[in-house]
MILUM-165544 format. One record per residue (C-alpha): residue number from 1; x, y, z; residue in three letters. Coordinates in Angstrom, 1 decimal. Each point is the difference from the previous one (the first is absolute). Layout:
<atoms>
<atom><seq>NUM</seq><px>X</px><py>Y</py><pz>Z</pz><type>ala</type></atom>
...
</atoms>
This chain:
<atoms>
<atom><seq>1</seq><px>-127.0</px><py>-110.5</py><pz>19.5</pz><type>met</type></atom>
<atom><seq>2</seq><px>-1.2</px><py>-1.6</py><pz>3.3</pz><type>lys</type></atom>
<atom><seq>3</seq><px>0.1</px><py>2.2</py><pz>3.0</pz><type>leu</type></atom>
<atom><seq>4</seq><px>0.5</px><py>-1.2</py><pz>3.6</pz><type>lys</type></atom>
<atom><seq>5</seq><px>-2.3</px><py>2.6</py><pz>1.4</pz><type>val</type></atom>
<atom><seq>6</seq><px>-3.7</px><py>-0.7</py><pz>-0.3</pz><type>lys</type></atom>
<atom><seq>7</seq><px>-3.2</px><py>1.6</py><pz>1.2</pz><type>lys</type></atom>
<atom><seq>8</seq><px>-0.3</px><py>-0.5</py><pz>3.8</pz><type>gly</type></atom>
<atom><seq>9</seq><px>3.7</px><py>-0.4</py><pz>0.6</pz><type>ser</type></atom>
<atom><seq>10</seq><px>1.7</px><py>1.9</py><pz>2.8</pz><type>ser</type></atom>
<atom><seq>11</seq><px>2.8</px><py>2.2</py><pz>-1.2</pz><type>val</type></atom>
<atom><seq>12</seq><px>2.4</px><py>2.7</py><pz>1.3</pz><type>glu</type></atom>
<atom><seq>13</seq><px>1.0</px><py>3.1</py><pz>-1.9</pz><type>val</type></atom>
<atom><seq>14</seq><px>3.8</px><py>0.1</py><pz>-0.4</pz><type>ile</type></atom>
<atom><seq>15</seq><px>0.4</px><py>3.2</py><pz>-2.0</pz><type>ala</type></atom>
<atom><seq>16</seq><px>-1.6</px><py>3.4</py><pz>-0.4</pz><type>gly</type></atom>
<atom><seq>17</seq><px>-1.8</px><py>2.4</py><pz>2.3</pz><type>ala</type></atom>
<atom><seq>18</seq><px>-2.0</px><py>-2.8</py><pz>1.7</pz><type>asp</type></atom>
<atom><seq>19</seq><px>3.1</px><py>-2.1</py><pz>0.8</pz><type>arg</type></atom>
<atom><seq>20</seq><px>-0.6</px><py>-2.4</py><pz>2.9</pz><type>gly</type></atom>
<atom><seq>21</seq><px>-3.7</px><py>-0.1</py><pz>-0.2</pz><type>lys</type></atom>
<atom><seq>22</seq><px>-1.7</px><py>-3.4</py><pz>-0.2</pz><type>lys</type></atom>
<atom><seq>23</seq><px>-3.4</px><py>-0.9</py><pz>-1.4</pz><type>gly</type></atom>
<atom><seq>24</seq><px>-2.1</px><py>-2.5</py><pz>-2.1</pz><type>ala</type></atom>
<atom><seq>25</seq><px>0.1</px><py>0.1</py><pz>-3.8</pz><type>val</type></atom>
<atom><seq>26</seq><px>-3.3</px><py>1.3</py><pz>-1.3</pz><type>ile</type></atom>
<atom><seq>27</seq><px>0.7</px><py>-0.3</py><pz>-3.7</pz><type>glu</type></atom>
<atom><seq>28</seq><px>2.7</px><py>-1.1</py><pz>-2.4</pz><type>val</type></atom>
<atom><seq>29</seq><px>0.6</px><py>1.1</py><pz>-3.6</pz><type>leu</type></atom>
<atom><seq>30</seq><px>2.4</px><py>-2.6</py><pz>-1.4</pz><type>pro</type></atom>
<atom><seq>31</seq><px>0.2</px><py>1.6</py><pz>-3.5</pz><type>gln</type></atom>
<atom><seq>32</seq><px>1.5</px><py>3.2</py><pz>1.4</pz><type>ser</type></atom>
<atom><seq>33</seq><px>1.5</px><py>-1.5</py><pz>3.2</pz><type>leu</type></atom>
<atom><seq>34</seq><px>-2.0</px><py>2.3</py><pz>2.3</pz><type>met</type></atom>
<atom><seq>35</seq><px>-1.5</px><py>-0.8</py><pz>3.4</pz><type>val</type></atom>
<atom><seq>36</seq><px>-2.5</px><py>1.7</py><pz>2.3</pz><type>lys</type></atom>
<atom><seq>37</seq><px>0.5</px><py>-0.5</py><pz>3.7</pz><type>val</type></atom>
<atom><seq>38</seq><px>-2.5</px><py>0.7</py><pz>2.8</pz><type>gln</type></atom>
<atom><seq>39</seq><px>0.9</px><py>3.3</py><pz>1.8</pz><type>gly</type></atom>
<atom><seq>40</seq><px>3.0</px><py>0.8</py><pz>-2.1</pz><type>val</type></atom>
<atom><seq>41</seq><px>0.5</px><py>2.7</py><pz>-2.7</pz><type>asn</type></atom>
<atom><seq>42</seq><px>-3.2</px><py>1.8</py><pz>1.0</pz><type>met</type></atom>
<atom><seq>43</seq><px>-1.4</px><py>2.4</py><pz>-2.6</pz><type>lys</type></atom>
<atom><seq>44</seq><px>-2.6</px><py>2.7</py><pz>0.6</pz><type>thr</type></atom>
<atom><seq>45</seq><px>-2.6</px><py>1.1</py><pz>-2.4</pz><type>his</type></atom>
<atom><seq>46</seq><px>-2.6</px><py>2.7</py><pz>0.4</pz><type>phe</type></atom>
<atom><seq>47</seq><px>-3.5</px><py>-0.7</py><pz>-1.2</pz><type>asp</type></atom>
<atom><seq>48</seq><px>-2.7</px><py>2.6</py><pz>0.0</pz><type>lys</type></atom>
<atom><seq>49</seq><px>-2.6</px><py>-2.5</py><pz>1.1</pz><type>lys</type></atom>
<atom><seq>50</seq><px>1.9</px><py>-2.1</py><pz>2.5</pz><type>asp</type></atom>
<atom><seq>51</seq><px>2.8</px><py>2.4</py><pz>1.1</pz><type>gly</type></atom>
<atom><seq>52</seq><px>3.5</px><py>-1.2</py><pz>0.7</pz><type>ile</type></atom>
<atom><seq>53</seq><px>0.6</px><py>-3.6</py><pz>-0.9</pz><type>leu</type></atom>
<atom><seq>54</seq><px>3.1</px><py>-2.0</py><pz>0.9</pz><type>lys</type></atom>
<atom><seq>55</seq><px>1.0</px><py>-3.2</py><pz>-1.8</pz><type>ser</type></atom>
<atom><seq>56</seq><px>3.1</px><py>-2.1</py><pz>-0.5</pz><type>glu</type></atom>
<atom><seq>57</seq><px>2.1</px><py>0.6</py><pz>-3.1</pz><type>gly</type></atom>
<atom><seq>58</seq><px>2.0</px><py>-2.5</py><pz>-2.1</pz><type>phe</type></atom>
<atom><seq>59</seq><px>3.8</px><py>-0.1</py><pz>0.3</pz><type>phe</type></atom>
<atom><seq>60</seq><px>2.7</px><py>-2.2</py><pz>-1.5</pz><type>asp</type></atom>
<atom><seq>61</seq><px>0.2</px><py>-3.7</py><pz>0.9</pz><type>tyr</type></atom>
<atom><seq>62</seq><px>3.8</px><py>0.3</py><pz>0.7</pz><type>ser</type></atom>
<atom><seq>63</seq><px>-0.6</px><py>2.3</py><pz>3.0</pz><type>asn</type></atom>
<atom><seq>64</seq><px>-1.7</px><py>-2.8</py><pz>2.1</pz><type>val</type></atom>
<atom><seq>65</seq><px>1.3</px><py>-3.1</py><pz>1.8</pz><type>arg</type></atom>
<atom><seq>66</seq><px>-2.2</px><py>-3.0</py><pz>0.6</pz><type>leu</type></atom>
<atom><seq>67</seq><px>-0.6</px><py>-0.6</py><pz>3.7</pz><type>val</type></atom>
<atom><seq>68</seq><px>-2.6</px><py>-2.7</py><pz>-0.1</pz><type>gln</type></atom>
<atom><seq>69</seq><px>-1.6</px><py>-1.7</py><pz>-3.0</pz><type>gln</type></atom>
<atom><seq>70</seq><px>-3.7</px><py>0.2</py><pz>-0.4</pz><type>ala</type></atom>
<atom><seq>71</seq><px>-2.0</px><py>-3.0</py><pz>1.3</pz><type>ala</type></atom>
<atom><seq>72</seq><px>-1.0</px><py>-2.4</py><pz>-2.7</pz><type>lys</type></atom>
<atom><seq>73</seq><px>-3.7</px><py>-0.2</py><pz>-0.7</pz><type>ala</type></atom>
<atom><seq>74</seq><px>-1.7</px><py>-3.0</py><pz>1.5</pz><type>ala</type></atom>
<atom><seq>75</seq><px>-0.6</px><py>-2.7</py><pz>-2.6</pz><type>thr</type></atom>
<atom><seq>76</seq><px>-2.9</px><py>-2.3</py><pz>0.2</pz><type>arg</type></atom>
<atom><seq>77</seq><px>0.9</px><py>-3.7</py><pz>-0.1</pz><type>lys</type></atom>
<atom><seq>78</seq><px>-2.5</px><py>-2.6</py><pz>-1.2</pz><type>ser</type></atom>
<atom><seq>79</seq><px>-1.2</px><py>-2.3</py><pz>2.8</pz><type>pro</type></atom>
<atom><seq>80</seq><px>1.8</px><py>-3.4</py><pz>0.1</pz><type>lys</type></atom>
<atom><seq>81</seq><px>-2.0</px><py>-2.9</py><pz>-1.2</pz><type>lys</type></atom>
<atom><seq>82</seq><px>-0.7</px><py>-2.6</py><pz>2.6</pz><type>ser</type></atom>
<atom><seq>83</seq><px>1.2</px><py>-3.4</py><pz>-1.0</pz><type>glu</type></atom>
<atom><seq>84</seq><px>-1.8</px><py>-2.0</py><pz>2.5</pz><type>ser</type></atom>
<atom><seq>85</seq><px>-1.2</px><py>-3.3</py><pz>-1.6</pz><type>lys</type></atom>
<atom><seq>86</seq><px>-2.4</px><py>-2.2</py><pz>1.8</pz><type>ser</type></atom>
<atom><seq>87</seq><px>1.0</px><py>-3.7</py><pz>-0.2</pz><type>ala</type></atom>
</atoms>
């Protein structure tokens, strides 16, 4: 199954506790239809060494709406051959 949302795309959350928030897609799991969006669905974890850590959690792909597609990666084109012939 091909998803419309890709890494780097800008999306808006349309359902759940974070409804209305916008952010960039950090990661996509196409097998389980899960996405991770920057600044949305924040999880806290306490680590004895580092203290309290906050990170984004995955949530369902159906809870986001595409706002702007990710920019395509720049492709390198081969230089054109000059066809100047001296007569």
